[in-house]
Every structure is written in C-alpha cells, then in structure tokens.
C-alpha positions as CSV (number, residue, x, y, z in Angstrom):
1,M,-20.5,-20.6,-9.4
2,N,-18.0,-23.4,-9.9
3,I,-14.6,-22.0,-11.0
4,L,-14.3,-24.1,-14.2
5,T,-17.9,-23.2,-15.2
6,A,-17.1,-19.5,-14.7
7,M,-14.0,-19.9,-16.9
8,R,-15.9,-21.6,-19.6
9,E,-18.6,-18.9,-19.6
10,R,-15.9,-16.2,-19.9
11,L,-14.4,-18.1,-22.8
12,D,-17.8,-18.3,-24.4
13,R,-18.2,-14.5,-24.1
14,L,-14.8,-14.0,-25.7
15,A,-15.8,-16.3,-28.6
16,V,-18.1,-13.6,-30.1
17,F,-15.0,-11.6,-31.0
18,A,-14.1,-13.0,-34.4
19,E,-11.0,-10.8,-34.5
20,L,-9.5,-12.9,-31.8
21,D,-10.3,-16.3,-33.2
22,V,-7.1,-16.5,-35.1
23,E,-3.7,-18.1,-35.0
24,P,-1.5,-16.8,-32.2
25,A,0.7,-14.8,-34.7
26,G,-2.4,-13.0,-35.9
27,L,-3.5,-11.8,-32.5
28,P,-1.8,-8.4,-32.7
29,Q,-3.6,-7.5,-35.9
30,G,-6.9,-8.9,-34.7
31,A,-6.8,-7.1,-31.4
32,A,-5.8,-3.8,-33.1
33,A,-9.1,-4.1,-35.1
34,L,-11.3,-4.1,-31.9
35,S,-13.3,-1.0,-30.9
36,D,-12.4,0.8,-27.7
37,A,-15.5,-0.7,-26.0
38,S,-14.5,-4.2,-27.1
39,V,-10.9,-3.7,-25.9
40,L,-12.2,-2.9,-22.4
41,E,-14.6,-5.8,-22.5
42,V,-12.0,-8.3,-23.7
43,L,-9.5,-7.0,-21.1
44,R,-12.0,-7.6,-18.3
45,E,-12.9,-11.1,-19.5
46,V,-9.3,-12.2,-20.0
47,T,-8.4,-10.7,-16.6
48,G,-11.2,-12.7,-15.0
49,I,-10.0,-15.9,-16.7
50,A,-6.4,-15.2,-15.6
51,N,-7.5,-14.6,-12.0
52,D,-9.5,-17.8,-11.9
53,A,-6.6,-19.7,-13.4
54,E,-4.2,-18.2,-10.9
55,R,-6.4,-19.2,-7.9
56,L,-6.6,-22.7,-9.3
57,Q,-2.8,-22.7,-9.9
58,S,-2.0,-21.5,-6.4
59,V,-4.2,-24.2,-4.7
60,V,-2.6,-26.9,-6.8
61,A,0.9,-25.5,-6.0
62,G,-0.1,-25.6,-2.3
63,V,-1.1,-29.3,-2.7
64,A,2.2,-30.0,-4.4
65,A,4.1,-28.3,-1.5
66,Q,2.1,-30.4,1.1
67,R,3.1,-33.5,-0.8
68,S,6.7,-32.5,-0.9
69,K,7.4,-32.0,2.8
70,R,10.8,-32.8,4.2
71,E,9.4,-35.8,6.2
72,N,8.4,-37.4,2.9
73,G,12.0,-37.5,1.9
74,H,12.7,-38.9,-1.5
75,S,9.2,-40.1,-1.8
76,G,7.8,-36.5,-1.8
77,L,6.2,-35.2,-5.0
78,A,9.0,-32.7,-5.8
79,A,11.8,-35.2,-5.1
80,T,10.2,-37.9,-7.3
81,Q,10.3,-35.3,-10.2
82,G,13.9,-34.5,-9.6
83,H,13.5,-31.2,-7.7
84,A,14.9,-30.2,-4.4
85,S,11.8,-28.2,-3.4
86,P,8.2,-27.6,-4.4
87,V,9.1,-24.1,-5.5
88,A,11.6,-25.5,-8.0
89,L,9.0,-28.0,-9.2
90,V,6.4,-25.2,-9.7
91,Q,8.9,-23.0,-11.5
92,S,9.9,-25.7,-13.8
93,I,6.3,-26.3,-14.9
94,T,5.2,-22.7,-15.1
95,G,8.3,-21.3,-16.7
96,G,8.0,-18.2,-14.5
97,T,10.3,-16.5,-12.0
98,R,11.2,-18.0,-8.7
99,A,9.4,-15.1,-7.0
100,D,6.2,-16.1,-8.8
101,A,6.6,-19.7,-7.8
102,L,7.2,-18.7,-4.2
103,R,4.1,-16.6,-4.2
104,Q,1.9,-19.4,-5.6
105,V,3.2,-21.8,-3.0
106,R,2.7,-19.3,-0.2
107,V,-0.9,-18.5,-1.3
108,G,-1.7,-22.1,-1.9
109,Q,-0.5,-23.2,1.5
110,S,-2.4,-20.3,3.2
111,L,-5.6,-21.3,1.4
112,L,-5.2,-25.0,2.3
113,D,-4.5,-24.0,5.9
114,G,-7.7,-21.9,5.9
115,A,-9.8,-24.7,4.5
116,A,-8.4,-27.1,7.2
117,S,-9.3,-24.5,9.9
118,D,-12.8,-24.1,8.6
119,A,-13.2,-27.9,8.8
120,G,-12.1,-27.8,12.5
121,G,-8.6,-29.1,11.8
122,Y,-6.6,-26.0,12.7
123,S,-6.6,-23.4,15.4
124,G,-6.3,-19.6,14.9
125,N,-2.5,-19.6,14.8
126,G,-2.3,-22.2,12.1
127,T,-1.1,-25.1,14.3
128,D,-2.8,-28.4,14.6
129,A,-5.8,-28.0,17.0
130,G,-5.3,-31.5,18.4
131,A,-1.7,-30.8,19.4
132,D,-2.9,-28.0,21.7
133,S,-5.9,-29.8,23.3
134,H,-4.0,-30.9,26.4
135,D,-3.0,-27.3,27.2
136,A,-6.3,-25.7,26.3
137,G,-8.4,-26.8,29.3
138,G,-10.5,-29.7,30.3
139,P,-13.5,-31.2,28.6
140,G,-16.0,-28.7,27.3
141,S,-13.4,-25.9,27.0
142,E,-13.9,-23.4,24.3
143,A,-10.6,-24.4,22.6
144,E,-11.8,-27.9,22.3
145,D,-15.4,-27.3,21.2
146,T,-15.0,-24.2,19.0
147,P,-12.1,-24.1,16.6
148,R,-11.0,-20.5,16.2
149,T,-11.4,-18.9,12.7
150,P,-8.0,-17.8,11.4
151,W,-7.4,-14.1,11.3
152,H,-6.7,-14.2,7.6
153,A,-10.2,-15.7,6.8
154,P,-11.3,-12.4,5.2
155,L,-8.4,-12.7,2.7
156,H,-9.5,-16.2,1.8
157,S,-13.1,-15.3,1.4
158,A,-12.2,-12.3,-0.8
159,L,-9.9,-14.4,-3.0
160,W,-12.6,-17.1,-3.5
161,A,-15.1,-14.4,-4.4
162,G,-12.8,-12.8,-6.9
163,R,-12.4,-9.6,-5.0
164,L,-8.7,-10.2,-4.5
165,T,-6.0,-11.6,-6.9
166,T,-3.4,-14.0,-5.6
167,A,-0.8,-11.2,-5.8
168,Q,-3.0,-8.9,-3.6
169,H,-3.6,-11.7,-1.2
170,D,0.1,-12.4,-0.8
171,A,1.0,-8.7,-0.4
172,I,-1.6,-8.2,2.4
173,R,-0.8,-11.4,4.2
174,G,2.9,-10.9,3.9
175,G,2.8,-7.3,5.0
176,L,0.6,-7.9,8.0
177,G,2.7,-10.8,9.2
178,E,1.3,-12.8,12.1
179,P,-0.8,-11.3,14.9
180,D,1.6,-10.7,17.7
181,A,1.4,-7.4,19.7
182,D,3.2,-6.8,23.0
183,G,0.8,-6.8,25.9
184,V,-2.2,-7.9,23.8
185,D,-3.8,-11.4,24.3
186,P,-3.7,-13.6,21.2
187,A,-7.4,-13.6,20.6
188,S,-7.6,-9.8,20.6
189,A,-4.6,-9.5,18.4
190,A,-6.0,-12.0,15.9
191,L,-9.3,-10.0,15.8
192,A,-7.4,-6.7,15.3
193,W,-5.4,-8.3,12.4
194,S,-8.6,-9.6,10.9
195,V,-10.2,-6.1,10.9
196,A,-7.0,-4.8,9.3
197,A,-7.2,-7.5,6.6
198,E,-10.8,-6.5,5.9
199,T,-9.8,-2.9,5.6
200,L,-7.1,-3.8,3.1
201,V,-9.5,-5.9,1.1
202,D,-11.7,-2.9,0.7
203,E,-8.7,-0.8,-0.4
204,A,-7.8,-3.4,-3.0
205,V,-11.3,-3.4,-4.3
206,A,-11.2,0.4,-4.5
207,G,-8.2,0.1,-6.8
208,A,-5.0,0.1,-4.6
209,S,-2.1,-1.5,-6.4
210,V,-0.2,-4.5,-5.1
211,E,2.7,-2.2,-4.1
212,E,0.4,0.1,-2.2
213,L,-1.3,-2.8,-0.4
214,R,2.0,-4.2,0.7
215,A,3.1,-0.9,2.1
216,R,-0.2,-0.2,3.7
217,A,-0.2,-3.7,5.3
218,R,3.2,-3.0,6.8
219,Q,2.0,0.4,8.1
220,L,-1.1,-1.1,9.7
221,R,1.0,-3.9,11.3
222,D,3.3,-1.2,12.9
223,I,0.3,0.8,14.1
224,L,-1.1,-2.4,15.8
225,D,2.3,-3.4,17.2
226,P,4.4,-0.3,18.0
227,V,6.8,-2.3,20.1
228,G,7.4,-4.7,17.2
229,A,7.8,-1.7,14.9
230,E,10.8,-0.6,17.1
231,T,12.3,-4.1,16.8
232,R,11.8,-4.4,13.1
233,F,13.3,-0.9,12.5
234,Q,16.4,-1.9,14.6
235,E,16.7,-5.2,12.6
236,R,16.7,-3.2,9.3
237,Y,19.1,-0.7,10.8
238,E,21.6,-3.4,11.7
239,K,21.6,-4.6,8.1
240,R,22.9,-1.2,6.8
241,S,26.0,-1.6,4.6
242,L,28.0,-0.2,1.8
243,R,30.1,-2.4,-0.5
244,M,32.2,-1.4,-3.5
245,W,34.0,-3.5,-6.1
246,I,35.6,-3.3,-9.5
247,D,34.5,-5.7,-12.3
248,Q,36.8,-7.2,-14.9
249,H,36.1,-4.3,-17.2
250,G,37.3,-1.7,-14.7
251,Q,33.8,-0.5,-13.9
252,H,33.3,0.5,-10.3
253,H,30.2,-0.8,-8.6
254,G,28.5,-0.1,-5.3
255,H,25.8,-1.8,-3.3
256,L,24.1,0.3,-0.6
257,V,21.7,-1.1,2.0
258,L,19.9,1.7,3.7
259,D,18.1,2.0,7.0
260,D,14.5,3.3,7.0
261,E,15.3,6.9,8.1
262,M,18.2,7.5,5.7
263,A,16.3,6.0,2.8
264,L,13.5,8.5,3.4
265,W,16.1,11.3,3.7
266,L,17.8,10.3,0.4
267,R,14.4,10.0,-1.4
268,A,13.5,13.5,-0.1
269,T,16.9,14.8,-1.3
270,F,16.4,13.4,-4.8
271,A,12.8,14.5,-4.9
272,A,13.8,18.1,-4.0
273,A,16.3,18.2,-6.8
274,L,14.4,16.4,-9.5
275,R,10.9,17.5,-8.8
276,P,10.4,19.4,-12.1
277,R,11.2,16.2,-14.0
278,R,8.8,14.1,-12.0
279,G,5.7,16.2,-12.1
280,G,6.1,18.2,-9.0
281,P,4.3,21.5,-8.2
282,R,4.4,24.2,-10.8
283,F,6.8,27.0,-10.2
284,I,5.7,30.6,-9.5
285,S,8.7,32.8,-10.0
286,D,10.6,33.4,-13.2
287,A,13.8,32.1,-11.6
288,D,12.1,28.9,-10.5
289,R,10.6,28.4,-14.0
290,A,14.0,28.9,-15.6
291,A,15.7,26.5,-13.3
292,A,12.9,23.9,-13.9
293,K,13.3,24.3,-17.7
294,E,17.1,23.9,-17.4
295,L,16.7,20.7,-15.5
296,S,14.1,19.4,-17.9
297,D,16.4,20.1,-20.8
298,D,19.4,18.4,-19.2
299,P,20.5,15.5,-21.4
300,R,21.3,13.3,-18.3
301,S,18.9,10.6,-17.3
302,N,17.2,10.8,-13.9
303,E,19.5,8.0,-12.6
304,Q,22.6,10.0,-13.8
305,L,21.3,13.1,-12.1
306,E,20.7,11.3,-8.9
307,Y,24.2,9.8,-9.0
308,D,25.8,13.2,-9.7
309,L,23.7,14.8,-6.8
310,F,24.8,12.0,-4.5
311,V,28.4,12.5,-5.3
312,D,28.0,16.3,-4.9
313,L,26.5,15.7,-1.5
314,I,29.5,13.6,-0.4
315,R,31.9,16.2,-1.8
316,A,30.2,19.2,-0.3
317,G,29.3,17.7,3.0
318,A,28.3,20.2,5.7
319,L,29.9,23.2,3.9
320,A,27.3,23.2,1.1
321,N,24.8,26.0,0.8
322,A,21.5,24.1,0.7
323,A,19.8,26.8,-1.4
324,D,22.5,26.5,-4.1
325,V,22.1,22.7,-4.2
326,F,18.4,22.2,-3.8
327,G,16.7,25.4,-4.9
328,A,13.6,26.7,-3.2
329,R,12.8,23.7,-1.1
330,Q,15.4,22.0,1.0
331,P,15.2,18.3,1.4
332,G,13.9,16.7,4.6
333,V,11.6,14.2,6.1
334,R,8.4,15.3,7.8
335,I,7.1,12.8,10.3
336,V,3.4,12.7,11.2
337,M,2.5,11.4,14.7
338,V,-1.0,11.0,16.1
339,G,-1.2,11.8,19.8
340,D,1.0,13.2,22.5
341,A,4.8,12.9,22.2
342,S,5.0,12.6,26.0
343,G,3.9,9.0,26.2
344,P,3.3,6.1,26.7
345,R,6.9,4.8,26.9
346,D,8.7,1.6,27.6
347,P,10.9,0.9,30.6
348,I,14.0,2.5,29.0
349,G,12.1,5.6,27.9
350,R,11.4,4.9,24.3
351,L,8.1,6.3,22.9
352,L,5.6,3.5,22.4
353,T,3.9,4.8,19.3
354,T,4.7,5.0,15.6
355,G,5.1,8.0,13.4
356,H,4.7,8.1,9.6
357,A,6.7,9.7,6.9
358,E,4.6,12.4,5.3
359,D,5.5,11.2,1.9
360,G,4.4,7.5,1.5
361,G,3.4,6.9,5.1
362,D,6.2,4.6,5.9
363,A,6.1,3.8,9.7
364,L,8.9,5.0,11.9
365,P,9.3,3.8,15.5
366,G,9.0,6.1,18.6
367,S,12.8,6.4,19.0
368,V,13.1,8.0,15.6
369,V,10.2,10.3,16.3
370,D,11.8,11.3,19.6
371,R,15.1,12.1,18.0
372,N,13.6,14.2,15.3
373,I,11.5,16.2,17.8
374,C,14.7,16.9,19.7
375,M,16.6,18.0,16.5
376,N,13.9,19.8,14.5
377,G,10.9,20.6,16.8
378,T,7.3,20.1,15.9
379,V,4.3,21.7,14.1
380,T,1.1,20.9,15.9
381,V,-2.0,20.2,13.7
382,T,-5.2,20.0,15.6
383,I,-8.1,18.2,14.0
384,D,-11.7,17.6,14.8
385,S,-13.4,14.2,15.1
386,G,-13.9,14.1,11.3
387,G,-10.2,14.5,10.6
388,N,-10.6,18.2,9.5
389,P,-7.6,20.4,10.5
390,L,-8.5,23.7,12.2
391,D,-8.8,26.8,10.0
392,V,-5.9,29.2,9.8
393,G,-7.8,31.9,8.0
394,H,-8.1,33.0,4.4
395,E,-6.3,36.3,4.3
396,Q,-3.9,35.0,1.6
397,R,-4.8,33.9,-1.9
398,L,-2.3,30.9,-1.7
399,F,-2.2,28.2,0.9
400,T,0.5,28.9,3.5
401,T,3.2,26.4,4.3
402,K,1.5,25.4,7.6
403,Q,-1.8,25.0,5.8
404,K,-0.1,22.6,3.3
405,I,1.4,20.6,6.2
406,A,-2.2,20.3,7.6
407,L,-3.5,19.2,4.1
408,A,-0.7,16.6,4.0
409,V,-1.7,15.3,7.4
410,R,-5.3,14.9,6.3
411,D,-4.9,13.8,2.7
412,G,-1.6,11.8,2.9
413,G,-0.7,12.8,-0.7
414,C,-2.7,13.3,-3.9
415,I,-6.4,12.6,-3.2
416,G,-7.0,11.7,-6.8
417,E,-8.4,8.2,-7.4
418,G,-5.7,5.5,-7.6
419,C,-2.9,8.1,-7.3
420,S,0.1,7.4,-5.1
421,M,1.9,10.8,-5.6
422,P,3.3,11.9,-2.2
423,A,2.4,15.1,-0.6
424,S,5.7,16.9,-1.5
425,Y,4.9,16.5,-5.2
426,C,1.4,17.9,-4.8
427,E,-0.3,21.3,-5.2
428,A,-3.0,22.7,-3.0
429,H,-6.3,23.0,-4.9
430,H,-9.2,25.3,-3.9
431,I,-12.3,23.3,-4.4
432,D,-14.3,26.6,-4.7
433,H,-13.0,28.7,-7.5
434,V,-11.6,31.9,-6.1
435,A,-12.8,34.2,-8.9
436,T,-16.2,32.8,-9.6
437,E,-17.3,31.1,-6.4
438,N,-15.8,33.3,-3.7
439,G,-13.4,30.5,-2.9
440,R,-11.7,30.6,0.5
441,T,-8.1,29.7,1.2
442,D,-9.3,27.5,4.1
443,I,-8.1,24.0,4.8
444,D,-11.6,22.5,4.8
445,R,-12.1,23.9,1.3
446,G,-8.7,22.7,-0.1
447,V,-7.2,19.3,-1.1
448,L,-3.8,18.1,-2.3
449,L,-3.6,17.1,-6.0
450,C,-0.7,16.1,-8.1
451,R,-0.2,18.2,-11.2
452,F,-2.0,15.7,-13.5
453,H,-5.1,15.5,-11.4
454,H,-5.0,19.2,-10.7
455,M,-4.9,20.0,-14.4
456,Q,-7.6,17.4,-15.0
457,L,-9.9,19.4,-12.8
458,H,-9.1,22.8,-14.3
459,N,-8.9,21.7,-18.0
460,N,-11.4,18.9,-18.4
461,G,-14.4,20.0,-16.4
462,W,-14.0,17.8,-13.4
463,K,-15.0,19.2,-10.0
464,I,-14.6,18.3,-6.3
465,I,-17.4,19.3,-4.0
466,R,-18.0,19.0,-0.3
467,E,-21.0,19.5,2.0
468,G,-19.8,21.0,5.3
469,H,-17.2,18.6,6.8
470,G,-18.4,15.6,4.9
471,A,-16.5,13.6,2.3
472,F,-14.8,15.1,-0.7
473,V,-16.7,14.0,-3.8
474,L,-15.3,13.9,-7.3
475,V,-17.9,15.0,-9.9
476,P,-17.3,14.1,-13.5
477,P,-18.1,16.5,-16.4
478,A,-21.5,16.2,-18.0
479,G,-21.7,13.4,-20.6
480,H,-18.6,11.7,-19.3
481,L,-18.8,7.9,-19.7
482,G,-17.3,5.2,-17.4
483,P,-15.2,2.2,-18.4
484,R,-18.2,0.1,-19.4
485,G,-19.8,2.9,-21.4
486,E,-22.3,3.9,-18.6
487,P,-22.8,7.5,-17.5
488,A,-20.1,8.3,-15.0
489,S,-21.4,9.0,-11.4
490,P,-19.8,11.0,-8.6
491,R,-17.3,9.1,-6.5
492,V,-16.2,9.7,-2.9
493,L,-12.5,10.5,-2.6
494,R,-10.6,9.0,0.3
495,T,-7.5,10.0,2.2
496,K,-4.2,8.2,1.5
497,A,-2.9,8.9,5.0
498,P,-2.2,5.6,6.9
499,W,-2.8,7.5,10.2
500,A,-6.4,8.3,9.3
501,W,-7.5,5.5,11.6
502,A,-7.1,8.1,14.4
503,W,-10.3,9.9,13.2
504,D,-11.8,7.3,10.9
505,P,-11.3,3.8,12.5
506,P,-12.7,0.7,10.7
507,P,-16.1,-0.4,12.1
508,P,-15.9,-3.3,14.5
509,P,-16.8,-6.6,12.9
510,D,-20.3,-7.8,13.7
511,R,-19.2,-10.9,15.6
512,P,-18.3,-11.8,19.2
513,P,-16.7,-10.6,21.4
514,W,-17.4,-7.1,20.0
515,R,-21.2,-6.9,19.9
516,E,-22.6,-10.2,21.1
517,A,-22.5,-11.6,24.6
518,R,-20.8,-14.9,25.0
519,P,-23.2,-17.9,25.5
520,P,-23.5,-19.0,29.1
521,G,-20.7,-21.2,30.3
522,R,-18.1,-19.7,27.8
C-alpha cells in the first residue's frame, strides 16, 4: 500500500474517536475519557502514523543531504538556506535535537544508497559500480553483469514493510558497522553481515528495544570479526581518562572515560552494593534481609550511594574487607567464552575469539579473556547441541552457585519477555513446583527470572513449561487477554545470551552461494 494512503487510512480509523476530535488544549481530557481498549487502539494507530511519517521524513532528509554535498558549494540546498550542513538544515526545520537530525540523515542516505543499488547503480560496498568496472574483470564478468545486493538490504526491506522503525534501523546498521573481517573475503563477509541483520530484524519484531538492538549489533559484529574486536577494544582503552575541575561556584566536577573492562567492573561493584534497591534477588537470611531494609530506607539517592561507594573504594584500596563493603556477594565480572581457550591465536599469541560479560553480553577481546583466565581461573560449563548445560544433580532444594552460572550461560539474564535484567540480578526458578509437581533442582528444569517476572509466575498464575530439551514456553493464566483483547496464547521464551549462536545459529539464507549452484560460466 502507498505510504500516504496508509497514513490517510489510519487517520480515518482515528476519526471515529470523538473524544480526540478537539482543540489541542482539550486532548488530555479527551484522551482520559477513552476506555482501556481504545487507548491501546489509538496508541497503535498513532504509532503507525508516526513510523510512516518518520520513514518519509528520513528519505526526504537523505535527499536534502544529497543535494547539499560539499562539491555543490554555495549552490547546495543547505547552503542556499543559510546552513553549513544538511544536519543543521533538518534540525532547523524539525525543531528536534542534533542527534535526531543526524539519525534522519544517516537513515535517509542509507535508504537512497540501497535504492540506487537495487537499480544497478551501486555495488555491495556502497561505492559507484561504474568506478570499479575496470578492476572487476573483463567483459561478461560477474561484477559487471550482476550488481551485488548490499548487505543491509534486509534492513531496508524491513523498514519499508513497517517491521522496523528508523531508530531501530539506525541502531542495527550503526552497531554492525561495515562488513570487514580479517581473513574473510568481502563477499562472504557481506553475506555474514546480512544474516546478522536479518537476525536483528527478527529480534526487533520480537520486542527488543533500540538500546538492546544497538548492543546486540555490536556483539554480533565482534563475534563475526574477533580481530577487529581486539582493535576496537584497544582504541577505547586508549581513550580512558579522568579530568577534574572546579566551577565558579566552588563545586568540584569530574569526567571519567572508562575502558570496557573497568566499566564492567564498576557496574558489577555498584550492582553488588545496590542490588536490594534495584530489584535484585530476594535475601534468605535475617541478616541479609535487615541489611537490604537498611539500604532501602537510606535517604540517599542511588547516585549518591554510588558516589559514596566509589569514594570508599578509593579510600579503602586493597586493605578493605570485601565482605564488609559488599555483603554476601563480592563484585566481579564473569566472562563467558564459547570454545577452547587454547586457540586459535594471532602471531603475537593473542586469543582470536571474543568473550562476553555474563551481565549484558558486552564483547571482550581474547587478550582480556586470557588475562582473566590467568588471574581468576575458569568454570567449565558443558552443553549439548541444544544449548542445555549438563545436569549437576538435584540433591539440594536450591540451585547451587555452579548451576546458576550454567543458567546464566544458557539464558543470558532474565528469560522473561522483553526483560533486559542481567543474570546477577536474577533468581533461579524451578519450572516444576517442588511441593506439588516433584520439581527437580536440575538445570534443564530451571530458568533465570528477575524478581518481577518470578513473582508474576508465582502470584498471577503464569507458568513456564518445557517438553524434554525443547523450548521454554510461557503459558498465560486461563482467561488472560492479550493487548488487542484476544485470548492470550502461549509464547516461546528465547535466550538473551549473545553467545547462543554457538548452539542455535541463524539458518543460512535461501540464496546463493549457500544452497544454489552458480550458473555455468560464473
């Protein structure tokens, strides 16, 4: 359907709500009079209109950028309107932030490049196909006869179909970067990046937020390009800095730029100290409960508590008793690595693979994995072809520390739908009730859940079931209705672990050179 026609039809469906056909100042009162079902319907229609308008706005912003190129000089579109750049032009018209204008221009240029490629004007790397024709081979060569589809074509298709918003498109494309992996030919790299893009589109449709998509895209890029992951880590490490100054009022300020590893360590430190305030696991002993209540009742804000803890760490240094500072769980960063730590390695001995922080899945290069193995040792978690960690028995009522590590490796955090709570904030849930269903404390019958989703299951009648080693399925309580008022149906729960590709890789695309032989002469 044409985009303007679709927008008109959505506006027509909104027109039936007389409560909204008012002066702008009357909108709050009119919207407050809507029923719950109407609120959801209006929100869906307005979101659809906004997404259509944003696609249109991005394309037009891309056209404005093309007409404002440097080579156009003062005759460029932005310059004729008194602006130094197309981003400034777009921002002046939209009234939004510079970041929003930058995103609109980036997405618009990407869509225009993709359209030019589909028309045969661009090659797979976004350069002009004609400029490469002299180097691509003689007459009849593949480069001359068949323009290569750009790797980001799945993003364009999903955006046009309304499956992606422009913000999601920008997060995925920016996070994946350009296909460039050491030792991999450009065609294979482009295909791998394209499969990654398709995977992320599916995650976006399943409800992943823009922030989650951006992080997942970076993680996938580092998995596909472990050598580049090492380089990118080193570049960020070189940017580490601490700057302090005093303003005119005598207030001291500080600006801290962290490298990846220390940022994870600090987050783990703050999480260990503030977990009761942030919805961490419930506490078992009376002493833990008392400490949690004392922290919850503390009048300081979370930011003030983090500051005081940071200062205490600096004061105490290596002489601090960790149990006195952090309580039951000392801070630290667990790194998950798929495969053998013995190799492969580069010529100077660095491990050519990426590890992932247990909480959040941030990629860490092989050199960091190596150093942490040297300092802290390892815990080996063996899994089967379906990603199921091996059983460690059910002699205890509660999951052991090693079992929880295995659950963190498999689930990557709270397995609840749309939840990004990291593993260290989660509780281990028996999917078979111990008292009524002879539930076993086995890894294949347990999942990680944040406190909210754990209590939702226990208090509101939700249930997670699993047949053998199949998928975990969330079953709603009887009579529960979905967002459109339809009877809610069971939904498959998916792991949040970015390393899950090791046991559940995305299916190869049904296009050459994966499953179809090349035509003769190619």
